[in-house]
Structures are given as structure tokens and as C-alpha cells.
C-alpha positions as YAML, in Angstrom:
chain: A
units: angstrom
residues:
- id: 1
  name: MET
  ca: [-9.87, -0.15, -4.24]
- id: 2
  name: VAL
  ca: [-13.35, -1.65, -3.92]
- id: 3
  name: TYR
  ca: [-16.02, -0.80, -1.37]
- id: 4
  name: ASP
  ca: [-18.47, -3.50, -0.23]
- id: 5
  name: ARG
  ca: [-21.71, -1.77, 0.80]
- id: 6
  name: SER
  ca: [-23.06, -4.80, 2.67]
- id: 7
  name: SER
  ca: [-20.06, -5.17, 5.00]
- id: 8
  name: HIS
  ca: [-18.89, -1.52, 4.85]
- id: 9
  name: ALA
  ca: [-15.36, -2.78, 4.13]
- id: 10
  name: PHE
  ca: [-12.79, -1.61, 1.62]
- id: 11
  name: GLN
  ca: [-10.63, -4.07, -0.30]
- id: 12
  name: ILE
  ca: [-7.33, -2.85, -1.69]
- id: 13
  name: THR
  ca: [-5.06, -4.84, -3.99]
- id: 14
  name: PHE
  ca: [-1.44, -3.78, -4.33]
- id: 15
  name: GLU
  ca: [0.59, -4.80, -7.37]
- id: 16
  name: PRO
  ca: [4.22, -5.83, -6.75]
- id: 17
  name: PRO
  ca: [6.89, -3.35, -7.81]
- id: 18
  name: GLN
  ca: [8.03, -3.60, -11.42]
- id: 19
  name: GLU
  ca: [11.73, -3.26, -10.67]
- id: 20
  name: GLU
  ca: [13.74, -5.92, -8.90]
- id: 21
  name: VAL
  ca: [13.62, -5.42, -5.14]
- id: 22
  name: PHE
  ca: [15.92, -7.24, -2.75]
- id: 23
  name: TYR
  ca: [14.65, -8.18, 0.69]
- id: 24
  name: ASN
  ca: [16.95, -7.20, 3.54]
- id: 25
  name: THR
  ca: [16.26, -8.57, 7.04]
- id: 26
  name: ALA
  ca: [18.45, -5.86, 8.59]
- id: 27
  name: ASP
  ca: [16.14, -3.22, 7.12]
- id: 28
  name: PRO
  ca: [12.57, -4.57, 7.37]
- id: 29
  name: LYS
  ca: [9.87, -2.93, 5.27]
- id: 30
  name: TRP
  ca: [6.48, -1.80, 6.57]
- id: 31
  name: LEU
  ca: [3.14, -1.17, 4.95]
- id: 32
  name: GLU
  ca: [1.59, 1.93, 6.49]
- id: 33
  name: LEU
  ca: [-1.92, 3.14, 5.67]
- id: 34
  name: PHE
  ca: [-3.18, 6.60, 6.55]
- id: 35
  name: VAL
  ca: [-6.55, 8.30, 6.26]
- id: 36
  name: ARG
  ca: [-7.04, 12.01, 5.85]
- id: 37
  name: LYS
  ca: [-9.17, 14.11, 8.14]
- id: 38
  name: ALA
  ca: [-11.12, 16.45, 5.89]
- id: 39
  name: LYS
  ca: [-14.35, 18.33, 5.70]
- id: 40
  name: ILE
  ca: [-16.45, 16.00, 3.55]
- id: 41
  name: LYS
  ca: [-18.66, 18.77, 2.15]
- id: 42
  name: GLU
  ca: [-15.61, 20.50, 0.64]
- id: 43
  name: ILE
  ca: [-14.63, 17.49, -1.52]
- id: 44
  name: PRO
  ca: [-15.97, 18.04, -5.07]
- id: 45
  name: TYR
  ca: [-17.11, 14.51, -5.95]
- id: 46
  name: GLY
  ca: [-17.51, 13.80, -9.63]
- id: 47
  name: SER
  ca: [-14.81, 16.30, -10.57]
- id: 48
  name: ALA
  ca: [-12.00, 14.81, -12.66]
- id: 49
  name: ASN
  ca: [-9.33, 17.03, -11.14]
- id: 50
  name: HIS
  ca: [-10.46, 17.16, -7.49]
- id: 51
  name: ALA
  ca: [-7.09, 15.78, -6.33]
- id: 52
  name: ASP
  ca: [-5.35, 18.82, -7.79]
- id: 53
  name: ASP
  ca: [-7.61, 21.31, -6.03]
- id: 54
  name: LYS
  ca: [-6.01, 20.99, -2.60]
- id: 55
  name: LYS
  ca: [-2.75, 19.62, -1.32]
- id: 56
  name: ILE
  ca: [-2.81, 17.12, 1.54]
- id: 57
  name: LYS
  ca: [-1.22, 18.45, 4.71]
- id: 58
  name: VAL
  ca: [0.69, 16.03, 6.92]
- id: 59
  name: ASP
  ca: [-1.18, 17.13, 10.03]
- id: 60
  name: GLN
  ca: [-4.42, 15.92, 8.37]
- id: 61
  name: LEU
  ca: [-3.14, 12.31, 8.15]
- id: 62
  name: VAL
  ca: [-4.08, 9.73, 10.77]
- id: 63
  name: PRO
  ca: [-2.25, 6.37, 10.83]
- id: 64
  name: VAL
  ca: [-4.72, 3.48, 10.80]
- id: 65
  name: LEU
  ca: [-2.60, 0.42, 9.98]
- id: 66
  name: ARG
  ca: [1.05, -0.64, 10.17]
- id: 67
  name: LEU
  ca: [2.02, -4.14, 9.02]
- id: 68
  name: PRO
  ca: [5.45, -5.70, 8.55]
- id: 69
  name: MET
  ca: [6.14, -6.87, 5.01]
- id: 70
  name: GLU
  ca: [6.78, -10.61, 4.93]
- id: 71
  name: TYR
  ca: [9.28, -12.19, 2.59]
- id: 72
  name: ILE
  ca: [7.64, -15.05, 0.72]
- id: 73
  name: PRO
  ca: [10.03, -16.20, -2.00]
- id: 74
  name: ASP
  ca: [8.86, -17.76, -5.22]
- id: 75
  name: PRO
  ca: [9.55, -21.54, -5.00]
- id: 76
  name: ARG
  ca: [11.22, -21.41, -8.42]
- id: 77
  name: VAL
  ca: [13.68, -18.79, -7.18]
- id: 78
  name: VAL
  ca: [14.45, -20.87, -4.09]
- id: 79
  name: LYS
  ca: [15.26, -23.86, -6.33]
- id: 80
  name: GLU
  ca: [17.47, -21.78, -8.60]
- id: 81
  name: ASP
  ca: [19.30, -20.24, -5.65]
- id: 82
  name: ALA
  ca: [19.90, -23.68, -4.11]
- id: 83
  name: HIS
  ca: [21.23, -24.90, -7.46]
- id: 84
  name: ASP
  ca: [23.52, -21.87, -7.76]
- id: 85
  name: HIS
  ca: [24.93, -22.45, -4.25]
- id: 86
  name: GLU
  ca: [25.83, -26.04, -5.19]
...
């Protein structure tokens, strides 16, 4: 995650899963992002183990984004699948 101070925007890059994942249109996948409501002054910044200090409670989470995951196949896989069907 990278924060751009000039635009006050965060940029997050997600890596694809390592294991093979099959896309199923009957069971669409969603990307959901949440932020946590917390008292900022209680967060010990600079501490290496600050994440272990307190557990996140579900009632502190606020949903901010929900996007459907789109299936964009690799063109090489599409070619191979077409060849296999022949």
C-alpha cells in the first residue's frame, strides 16, 4: 500500500493467488474493503508489534468498497482451451 501525499489517495496492489483458482459464474466473487474505526491516539506508531496489541472487533469495521471480481482470462489459456475442445 502506498500513500500519495499530494492527492491524499492510497494505492493498493493485490497479487493473484498462488494456487489455481477456478472462476465460477454461479458463485461470483467480490472484493470488499473495510476500514476500522479506532482512537488514533491509542495506536502505537513505530512499534513493530502494534498489530498484536489489540484485536480488531467486527463492530469497529466500516465497509467502504464492494466490487465484483471480473474474469479476464489469459489469451494463452483461451487458445489452449479452444484447442483442447477441438
